[in-house]
C-alpha positions as CSV (number, residue, x, y, z in Angstrom):
1,M,-0.4,-21.2,-6.4
2,S,3.2,-20.4,-6.9
3,T,5.0,-20.2,-10.3
4,Y,8.6,-19.5,-8.8
5,P,11.8,-21.8,-9.4
6,G,11.6,-24.5,-6.8
7,S,7.8,-24.5,-6.3
8,T,6.1,-27.7,-5.8
9,D,2.9,-26.2,-7.2
10,V,2.2,-27.3,-10.9
11,P,0.1,-24.7,-12.8
12,Q,-3.2,-26.0,-14.4
13,G,-2.4,-27.7,-17.6
14,A,1.3,-27.9,-17.0
15,H,3.2,-31.2,-16.5
16,P,5.9,-31.4,-13.9
17,V,9.2,-31.7,-15.5
18,D,12.2,-32.6,-13.4
19,P,15.1,-31.0,-15.4
20,A,17.7,-33.9,-14.0
21,S,15.3,-36.7,-15.3
22,R,15.2,-35.4,-18.9
23,D,18.2,-35.1,-21.1
24,V,18.2,-31.7,-23.1
25,G,18.9,-33.6,-26.2
26,D,15.5,-35.6,-26.1
27,V,13.4,-32.3,-26.0
28,S,13.0,-30.5,-29.3
29,L,13.7,-26.6,-29.5
30,G,10.1,-25.9,-30.0
31,D,9.2,-27.8,-26.8
32,L,12.0,-25.8,-24.9
33,V,10.9,-22.2,-26.3
34,G,7.1,-23.4,-25.5
35,Q,8.2,-24.4,-22.0
36,V,10.0,-21.3,-21.5
37,T,7.4,-18.9,-23.0
38,G,4.6,-20.5,-20.9
39,D,6.7,-20.3,-17.6
40,L,7.3,-16.6,-18.4
41,S,3.7,-16.1,-19.1
42,R,2.8,-17.7,-15.7
43,L,5.6,-15.9,-14.0
44,M,4.4,-12.3,-15.4
45,R,0.7,-13.1,-14.3
46,A,1.8,-14.1,-11.0
47,E,3.8,-10.8,-10.5
48,L,0.9,-8.8,-11.9
49,A,-1.5,-10.5,-9.5
50,L,1.0,-9.6,-6.8
51,A,1.3,-6.2,-7.6
52,K,-2.4,-5.7,-7.9
53,A,-3.1,-7.1,-4.4
54,E,-0.2,-5.2,-2.8
55,A,-1.2,-1.6,-4.5
56,K,-5.1,-2.5,-3.2
57,E,-3.8,-3.0,0.1
58,E,-1.6,0.2,0.3
59,A,-4.7,2.1,-1.4
60,A,-6.9,0.9,1.4
61,H,-4.2,2.1,4.0
62,A,-3.8,5.6,2.3
63,G,-7.7,5.8,2.0
64,K,-7.8,5.1,5.7
65,G,-5.4,8.0,6.4
66,A,-7.3,10.4,4.0
67,G,-10.5,9.5,5.8
68,M,-9.0,10.4,9.1
69,L,-7.8,13.9,7.9
70,A,-11.3,14.5,6.1
71,G,-13.0,13.6,9.7
72,A,-10.5,15.6,11.5
73,G,-11.3,18.6,9.5
74,V,-15.3,18.2,10.1
75,G,-14.7,17.6,13.6
76,A,-12.6,20.7,14.0
77,H,-14.8,22.9,12.1
78,L,-17.9,21.6,14.3
79,L,-15.8,22.1,17.5
80,L,-14.7,25.4,16.4
81,T,-18.2,26.5,15.5
82,F,-20.2,25.3,19.0
83,L,-17.8,25.0,21.5
84,S,-15.9,28.4,20.7
85,L,-19.2,30.2,21.1
86,A,-19.7,28.5,24.5
87,V,-16.2,29.2,25.7
88,M,-16.0,32.6,24.2
89,F,-19.3,33.8,25.9
90,G,-17.7,31.9,29.2
91,L,-14.6,34.0,29.0
92,G,-16.6,37.1,28.1
93,A,-17.9,37.1,31.6
94,W,-14.4,38.0,32.8
95,M,-13.0,40.1,29.8
96,P,-14.1,41.9,26.8
97,L,-15.7,39.6,24.1
98,G,-13.4,40.5,21.3
99,W,-10.3,39.2,23.4
100,A,-12.2,36.0,24.5
101,A,-13.1,35.2,20.8
102,L,-9.3,35.6,20.0
103,I,-8.2,33.3,22.7
104,V,-10.5,30.5,21.7
105,A,-9.6,30.8,17.9
106,V,-5.9,30.4,18.9
107,L,-6.8,27.3,21.1
108,W,-8.8,25.6,18.4
109,G,-6.0,26.4,15.8
110,I,-3.5,24.3,17.9
111,V,-6.1,21.4,18.0
112,A,-6.5,21.6,14.2
113,A,-2.8,21.5,13.6
114,V,-2.3,18.5,15.9
115,L,-4.9,16.6,14.0
116,A,-3.5,17.6,10.5
117,S,-0.1,16.4,11.7
118,S,-1.5,13.1,12.8
119,G,-3.4,12.5,9.6
120,R,-0.3,13.5,7.5
121,N,1.7,10.9,9.5
122,A,-0.8,8.1,8.7
123,L,-0.5,9.0,5.0
124,K,3.2,8.9,5.1
125,S,3.1,5.6,6.6
126,A,1.5,4.1,3.2
127,N,4.2,2.5,1.2
128,P,3.5,2.9,-2.7
129,T,6.6,1.1,-3.6
130,L,5.2,-2.4,-3.3
131,P,8.1,-4.0,-1.5
132,Q,7.1,-7.6,-1.9
133,T,6.5,-7.2,-5.5
134,T,10.1,-5.7,-6.1
135,E,11.7,-8.3,-4.1
136,T,10.2,-11.1,-6.1
137,L,11.0,-9.4,-9.3
138,K,14.5,-9.1,-8.3
139,E,14.4,-12.7,-7.4
140,D,12.7,-13.7,-10.9
141,A,15.5,-11.6,-12.8
142,Q,18.3,-13.3,-10.7
143,W,16.9,-16.8,-11.6
144,V,16.6,-15.9,-15.2
145,K,20.4,-15.2,-15.3
146,N,21.1,-18.3,-13.3
147,P,18.3,-20.7,-13.4
148,R,20.3,-23.7,-11.8
149,G,20.9,-21.7,-8.6
């Protein structure tokens, strides 16, 4: 349900009023204030609902990025432990074991750096500024300044 200017949706309990069909002189000040207060209340509720939905979506996106980073860390640790031993002993057949261990450690350091960079990029793509909410708030402020368009 939309509560924005020009919307054809009518909130529950409200009566559609065509501003052109009623003369302002026929409406009491109390009714006008009541209508404006009700409209602003519905508008604020709609903006809060939009902000909540948008924040939830962005948090889920950021959570996925954080989960990827955590998974990358666990995977890198396990790979470093088990494959490093296998490769280290394989290289140890041709060179001293200490040099083989150093080569394997450098290789896994490169792998971990690539995974961390990918996870960081996923987190950077999350947009915490809530662009849709910001845009509708700007539209609402413009409408309040000039309600007739």
